[in-house]
C-alpha positions in Angstrom: -5.6 -10.5 23.4 -9.3 -9.5 24.0 -8.3 -7.4 27.0 -5.3 -5.9 25.3 -7.2 -2.7 24.3 -8.3 -2.1 28.0 -4.7 -2.7 29.2 -3.4 -0.3 26.6 -5.7 2.5 27.7 -4.6 2.2 31.3 -0.8 2.3 30.5 -0.7 5.4 28.3 2.6 7.1 29.2 2.0 10.4 27.5 -0.9 12.7 28.4 -2.0 13.5 24.8 -1.9 9.9 23.5 -5.0 8.5 22.0 -3.7 5.0 22.6 -0.5 3.0 23.2 0.3 -0.4 21.8 2.7 -2.1 24.2 5.7 -3.9 22.6 4.4 -7.2 23.7 1.6 -7.0 21.1 3.6 -5.4 18.2 5.4 -8.7 17.2 1.9 -10.3 16.7 0.8 -7.3 14.6 3.9 -7.5 12.4 3.4 -11.2 11.8 -0.2 -10.6 10.8 0.6 -7.9 8.2 -0.6 -8.8 4.7 -2.7 -11.8 6.1 -6.4 -12.2 6.7 -5.7 -11.6 10.4 -4.2 -8.1 10.2 -7.5 -6.2 10.4 -8.8 -8.2 13.4 -5.6 -7.9 15.3 -5.3 -4.1 14.7 -9.0 -3.7 15.8 -8.3 -5.6 19.0 -5.3 -3.4 19.8 -6.7 0.0 19.0 -10.4 -0.3 18.1 -12.1 -0.1 14.7 -11.7 3.7 14.4 -7.9 3.5 14.3 -7.1 0.0 13.0 -6.6 1.1 9.3 -4.4 4.0 10.4 -2.3 1.8 12.6 -1.7 -0.7 9.8 -0.7 2.1 7.4 1.7 3.5 10.0 3.2 0.1 10.7 3.9 -0.5 7.1 5.4 2.9 6.6 7.7 2.5 9.7 8.7 -1.0 8.5 9.7 0.4 5.1 11.7 3.1 6.8 13.4 0.6 9.1 14.2 -1.7 6.3 15.9 1.1 4.4 18.2 1.8 7.4 19.4 -1.7 8.4 22.9 -1.3 6.8 23.5 2.1 8.3 22.3 1.0 11.7 24.8 -1.8 11.7 27.7 0.8 11.5 26.8 2.3 14.9 28.9 1.4 17.9 27.5 -0.6 19.4 25.4 -1.7 16.4 21.8 -0.5 16.4 19.3 -3.3 15.7 16.3 -1.8 14.1 13.5 -4.2 14.9 9.9 -2.8 15.2 9.0 -5.9 17.2 10.9 -4.2 20.1 8.8 -1.0 19.8 5.8 0.3 21.6 3.6 2.6 19.5 1.9 5.8 20.7 -0.6 7.8 18.7 -1.8 11.4 19.1 -3.9 13.7 16.9 -2.4 16.9 15.6 -4.4 19.8 14.1 -3.2 22.7 11.9 -4.8 26.1 11.3 -5.4 25.3 7.7 -7.7 22.4 8.8 -5.3 19.6 8.2 -5.7 16.8 10.8 -2.9 14.3 11.3 -2.6 11.1 13.3 1.0 11.0 14.6 2.4 7.5 15.4 5.5 7.3 17.4 7.4 4.0 17.4 9.9 3.9 20.2 12.2 1.3 21.6 13.2 1.5 25.3 12.1 -0.2 28.5 11.0 3.1 29.8 9.9 6.0 27.5 11.1 8.6 30.0 14.6 7.0 30.0 14.5 7.1 26.2 13.6 10.8 26.1 16.4 11.6 28.6 18.9 9.7 26.5 19.5 6.6 28.7 19.5 3.0 27.4 21.6 0.7 25.3 19.8 0.8 22.0 17.8 3.8 20.7 15.6 4.2 17.7 12.3 5.7 17.0 10.2 6.5 14.0 7.4 8.9 13.5 4.7 8.4 10.9 2.2 11.1 10.2 -1.0 10.2 8.4 -3.4 12.7 7.0 -6.9 11.8 8.4 -8.8 13.3 5.5 -6.7 12.0 2.7 -6.0 8.6 4.3 -2.4 9.0 3.1 1.1 9.1 4.6 2.0 12.7 5.3 5.5 12.1 6.4 7.8 9.4 7.8 10.9 10.3 9.8 13.4 8.7 12.1 15.4 7.6 13.7 16.0 10.7 15.7 19.2 9.5 17.3 
């Protein structure tokens, strides 16, 4: 996974993304949560500057996903909310009052352009916004579909 960070930076699908974590690495990150390895894996994926924010975002998205499992099962076809199927993008957002957020987008689809156009068999996404100055969760939303 040493070259994962370099691979991520070359595959960024959205122009304003700071980084993208491809779904092939997300399962490893999820397994490492709350272990001694979580910091090292997050740093390998996104670098030391964003590792803590990534971990906060993943935990918040996982909590949101867990709260929606029963509802998702009622969709036709049933929606399986599994963050291990997601890729994660991150961008920075600035407000006129000086607030700075990191916005993490967890999305499931083989092609993000297809997802945005509404194509695919299973859709879900979560957005986690983290206040950079407060190091706190600003908002968690999703899924949008």
